[in-house]
N, CA, C and O of each residue as an XYZ file, in Angstrom:
356
protein
N      23.033    -45.727     14.631
C      22.396    -45.048     13.483
C      23.170    -45.542     12.280
O      24.396    -45.446     12.223
N      22.374    -46.114     11.245
C      23.061    -46.590     10.044
C      23.365    -45.442      9.069
O      23.024    -44.277      9.275
N      24.033    -45.872      7.995
C      24.468    -44.867      7.041
C      23.400    -44.019      6.423
O      23.597    -42.832      6.162
N      22.149    -44.697      6.165
C      21.123    -44.023      5.533
C      20.571    -42.958      6.432
O      20.286    -41.847      5.986
N      20.414    -43.287      7.715
C      19.930    -42.367      8.750
C      20.853    -41.178      8.878
O      20.389    -40.039      8.947
N      22.127    -41.415      8.911
C      23.133    -40.450      9.020
C      23.009    -39.459      7.766
O      22.997    -38.235      7.903
N      22.922    -40.081      6.591
C      22.832    -39.248      5.465
C      21.610    -38.398      5.421
O      21.661    -37.237      5.015
N      20.451    -38.992      5.857
C      19.194    -38.154      5.894
C      19.331    -37.070      6.915
O      18.886    -35.952      6.654
N      19.925    -37.323      8.081
C      20.059    -36.278      9.075
C      20.975    -35.193      8.654
O      20.755    -34.020      8.956
N      22.054    -35.593      7.922
C      22.989    -34.589      7.509
C      22.478    -33.715      6.338
O      22.805    -32.534      6.227
N      21.634    -34.371      5.444
C      21.065    -33.585      4.363
C      20.003    -32.614      4.867
O      19.820    -31.551      4.275
N      19.276    -32.965      5.980
C      18.380    -32.007      6.544
C      19.029    -30.841      7.176
O      18.539    -29.719      7.052
N      20.153    -31.065      7.875
C      20.881    -30.063      8.470
C      21.585    -29.112      7.482
O      21.734    -27.912      7.715
N      22.010    -29.736      6.358
C      22.718    -28.983      5.414
C      21.866    -28.423      4.305
O      22.409    -28.050      3.265
N      20.532    -28.342      4.470
C      19.703    -27.735      3.474
C      20.041    -26.250      3.256
O      20.049    -25.488      4.223
N      20.331    -25.807      1.976
C      20.710    -24.459      1.794
C      19.466    -23.477      2.025
O      18.330    -23.699      1.605
N      19.863    -22.360      2.759
C      18.878    -21.409      3.035
C      18.450    -20.620      1.824
O      17.396    -19.984      1.848
N      19.244    -20.641      0.750
C      18.912    -19.848     -0.441
C      17.989    -20.640     -1.367
O      17.408    -20.041     -2.272
N      17.835    -21.860     -1.202
C      16.957    -22.655     -2.005
C      15.489    -22.290     -2.000
O      14.898    -22.221     -3.077
N      14.883    -22.062     -0.906
C      13.427    -21.584     -0.933
C      13.301    -20.270     -1.485
O      12.272    -19.984     -2.097
N      14.266    -19.397     -1.338
C      14.214    -18.015     -2.008
C      14.264    -18.236     -3.523
O      13.430    -17.665     -4.227
N      15.172    -19.012     -4.052
C      15.319    -19.259     -5.448
C      14.133    -19.883     -6.081
O      13.749    -19.519     -7.193
N      13.507    -20.876     -5.356
C      12.272    -21.584     -5.814
C      11.113    -20.654     -5.961
O      10.280    -20.840     -6.849
N      11.031    -19.627     -5.093
C       9.930    -18.671     -5.237
C      10.055    -17.799     -6.428
O       9.069    -17.232     -6.899
N      11.283    -17.675     -6.942
C      11.602    -16.750     -8.049
C      12.041    -15.470     -7.579
O      11.731    -14.997     -6.485
N      12.856    -14.860     -8.539
C      13.366    -13.535     -8.226
C      12.749    -12.459     -9.098
O      13.016    -12.391    -10.298
N      11.941    -11.637     -8.505
C      11.110    -10.639     -9.327
C      11.517     -9.199     -8.937
O      11.286     -8.262     -9.700
N      12.110     -9.035     -7.771
C      12.352     -7.593     -7.360
C      13.811     -7.498     -6.858
O      14.511     -8.498     -6.696
N      14.193     -6.339     -6.641
C      15.578     -6.037     -6.120
C      15.805     -6.678     -4.710
O      16.810     -7.352     -4.479
N      14.804     -6.435     -3.748
C      14.985     -6.995     -2.496
C      15.038     -8.624     -2.462
O      15.715     -9.223     -1.626
N      14.313     -9.231     -3.383
C      14.365    -10.692     -3.529
C      15.718    -11.105     -3.995
O      16.265    -12.108     -3.536
N      16.285    -10.320     -4.935
C      17.599    -10.632     -5.465
C      18.640    -10.511     -4.368
O      19.494    -11.382     -4.204
N      18.561     -9.452     -3.638
C      19.435     -9.222     -2.511
C      19.322    -10.315     -1.452
O      20.346    -10.758     -0.932
N      18.150    -10.753     -1.126
C      17.963    -11.874     -0.159
C      18.604    -13.156     -0.692
O      19.272    -13.884      0.042
N      18.393    -13.408     -1.946
C      18.982    -14.533     -2.472
C      20.540    -14.559     -2.446
O      21.151    -15.547     -2.038
N      21.101    -13.535     -2.858
C      22.511    -13.411     -2.864
C      23.144    -13.472     -1.456
O      24.177    -14.109     -1.252
N      22.498    -12.798     -0.504
C      22.881    -12.841      0.879
C      22.831    -14.274      1.492
O      23.738    -14.690      2.213
N      21.763    -14.988      1.183
C      21.605    -16.369      1.670
C      22.594    -17.224      0.967
O      23.106    -18.166      1.572
N      22.906    -16.959     -0.291
C      23.911    -17.836     -0.981
C      25.264    -17.646     -0.420
O      26.000    -18.620     -0.261
N      25.643    -16.419     -0.103
C      26.893    -16.154      0.532
C      27.035    -16.952      1.834
O      28.048    -17.600      2.096
N      25.993    -16.873      2.613
C      25.909    -17.566      3.878
C      26.005    -19.107      3.721
O      26.702    -19.784      4.476
N      25.256    -19.639      2.682
C      25.303    -21.070      2.381
C      26.734    -21.479      1.924
O      27.235    -22.525      2.337
N      27.356    -20.690      1.112
C      28.677    -20.992      0.599
C      29.692    -21.007      1.743
O      30.466    -21.959      1.838
N      29.720    -20.079      2.541
C      30.621    -20.015      3.719
C      30.339    -21.156      4.717
O      31.274    -21.696      5.309
N      29.058    -21.526      4.909
C      28.703    -22.670      5.834
C      29.010    -23.999      5.136
O      29.042    -25.030      5.808
N      29.236    -24.019      3.821
C      29.506    -25.300      3.173
C      28.204    -26.011      2.769
O      28.218    -27.209      2.484
N      27.115    -25.300      2.744
C      25.882    -25.980      2.391
C      25.713    -26.015      0.842
O      24.898    -26.788      0.338
N      26.419    -25.249      0.147
C      26.445    -25.346     -1.368
C      27.931    -25.394     -1.873
O      28.855    -24.914     -1.216
N      28.077    -25.948     -2.970
C      29.408    -26.061     -3.554
C      29.808    -24.740     -4.339
O      28.975    -23.982     -4.837
N      31.118    -24.564     -4.388
C      31.537    -23.347     -5.161
C      31.006    -23.355     -6.578
O      30.676    -22.302     -7.124
N      30.918    -24.559     -7.193
C      30.441    -24.615     -8.570
C      28.972    -24.170     -8.610
O      28.618    -23.470     -9.558
N      28.146    -24.490     -7.726
C      26.709    -24.057     -7.748
C      26.675    -22.561     -7.521
O      25.943    -21.854     -8.214
N      27.492    -22.028     -6.515
C      27.538    -20.583     -6.239
C      27.963    -19.889     -7.513
O      27.301    -18.927     -7.903
N      29.063    -20.324     -8.219
C      29.555    -19.657     -9.392
C      28.468    -19.684    -10.455
O      28.206    -18.644    -11.059
N      27.813    -20.831    -10.722
C      26.813    -20.877    -11.785
C      25.590    -19.898    -11.433
O      25.090    -19.207    -12.321
N      25.156    -19.862    -10.197
C      24.113    -18.947     -9.770
C      24.553    -17.500     -9.942
O      23.749    -16.688    -10.401
N      25.762    -17.138     -9.606
C      26.270    -15.806     -9.734
C      26.334    -15.389    -11.251
O      26.034    -14.256    -11.627
N      26.739    -16.370    -12.070
C      26.775    -16.033    -13.522
C      25.350    -15.738    -13.989
O      25.111    -14.746    -14.678
N      24.393    -16.615    -13.605
C      23.016    -16.446    -14.017
C      22.418    -15.059    -13.461
O      21.662    -14.357    -14.131
N      22.811    -14.770    -12.261
C      22.349    -13.491    -11.604
C      22.887    -12.321    -12.369
O      22.158    -11.353    -12.586
N      24.130    -12.361    -12.790
C      24.689    -11.251    -13.605
C      24.026    -11.077    -14.870
O      23.942     -9.943    -15.341
N      23.489    -12.191    -15.548
C      22.795    -12.104    -16.766
C      21.404    -11.447    -16.530
O      20.899    -10.642    -17.312
N      20.856    -11.861    -15.405
C      19.547    -11.281    -14.976
C      19.656     -9.859    -14.807
O      18.832     -9.118    -15.344
N      20.597     -9.411    -14.109
C      20.914     -7.973    -13.961
C      21.149     -7.205    -15.300
O      20.748     -6.050    -15.440
N      21.781     -7.852    -16.230
C      22.027     -7.304    -17.549
C      20.640     -7.147    -18.196
O      20.403     -6.092    -18.784
N      19.754     -8.062    -18.139
C      18.417     -7.943    -18.743
C      17.627     -6.718    -18.125
O      16.984     -5.945    -18.835
N      17.719     -6.603    -16.807
C      17.103     -5.461    -16.155
C      17.681     -4.159    -16.651
O      16.952     -3.193    -16.875
N      19.089     -4.125    -16.837
C      19.702     -2.901    -17.278
C      19.266     -2.583    -18.685
O      19.052     -1.415    -19.009
N      19.128     -3.579    -19.527
C      18.745     -3.378    -20.952
C      17.243     -2.939    -21.020
O      16.832     -2.112    -21.834
N      16.499     -3.538    -20.135
C      15.052     -3.145    -20.131
C      14.951     -1.682    -19.671
O      14.118     -0.958    -20.216
N      15.687     -1.239    -18.775
C      15.688      0.149    -18.277
C      16.165      1.076    -19.335
O      15.604      2.149    -19.555
N      17.268      0.629    -20.029
C      17.915      1.471    -21.073
C      17.161      1.594    -22.399
O      17.098      2.645    -23.036
N      16.610      0.476    -22.755
C      15.992      0.375    -24.108
C      14.520      0.056    -24.141
O      13.905      0.183    -25.200
N      13.930     -0.344    -23.063
C      12.534     -0.726    -23.020
C      11.617      0.470    -23.141
O      11.967      1.616    -22.857
N      10.474      0.142    -23.561
C       9.411      1.171    -23.717
C       8.436      0.906    -22.603
O       8.373     -0.193    -22.052
N       7.693      1.907    -22.286
C       6.697      1.815    -21.264
C       5.547      0.887    -21.673
O       5.208      0.785    -22.851
N       4.961      0.221    -20.688
C       3.896     -0.739    -21.036
C       2.687     -0.096    -21.697
O       1.946     -0.743    -22.437
N       2.500      1.197    -21.414
C       1.347      1.841    -21.968
C       1.544      2.114    -23.506
O       0.577      2.179    -24.265
N       2.802      2.267    -23.915
C       3.138      2.472    -25.282
C       3.207      1.188    -26.076
O       2.636      1.131    -27.165
N       3.881      0.144    -25.590
C       4.039     -1.059    -26.383
C       4.221     -2.151    -25.364
O       5.368     -2.480    -25.063
N       3.137     -2.767    -24.781
C       3.296     -3.738    -23.767
C       3.984     -5.039    -24.294
O       4.686     -5.711    -23.538
N       3.782     -5.376    -25.559
C       4.474     -6.539    -26.132
C       5.929     -6.461    -26.218
O       6.598     -7.487    -26.342
N       6.483     -5.239    -26.156
C       7.915     -4.995    -26.371
C       8.677     -4.915    -25.046
O       9.908     -4.914    -25.024
N       7.934     -4.850    -23.958
C       8.526     -4.622    -22.675
C       9.211     -6.029    -22.265
O       8.570     -7.079    -22.319
N      10.467     -5.974    -21.879
C      11.030     -7.186    -21.382
C      10.525     -7.530    -19.971
O      10.414     -6.664    -19.104
N      10.231     -8.786    -19.778
C       9.620     -9.253    -18.524
C      10.515    -10.283    -17.928
O      11.043    -11.137    -18.641
N      10.709    -10.226    -16.582
C      11.542    -11.261    -15.877
C      10.739    -12.485    -15.593
O      11.274    -13.592    -15.530
N       9.409    -12.290    -15.413
C       8.521    -13.483    -15.177
C       7.257    -13.300    -15.941
O       6.923    -12.234    -16.458
N       6.567    -14.421    -15.979
C       5.327    -14.444    -16.867
C       4.186    -13.842    -16.233
O       3.109    -13.785    -16.826
């Protein structure tokens, strides 16, 4: 087996389990929990680097802050739909 075949086989085996979850998007609490759980598993298994995990956790913290602000300061969609913070389009 040459180096290209070894690299291809290794990249297939080392595919992060959290990637498909992230690509679908995070719109609900259970999706967020699934992503974070899969990321922890990927990190421990060495499928993602600590830098990627750190960046993802920082972004996740900001996402949670948006949800917190929406809950605290947002208005209901019936009152002012254009002012409600949305996580996705």
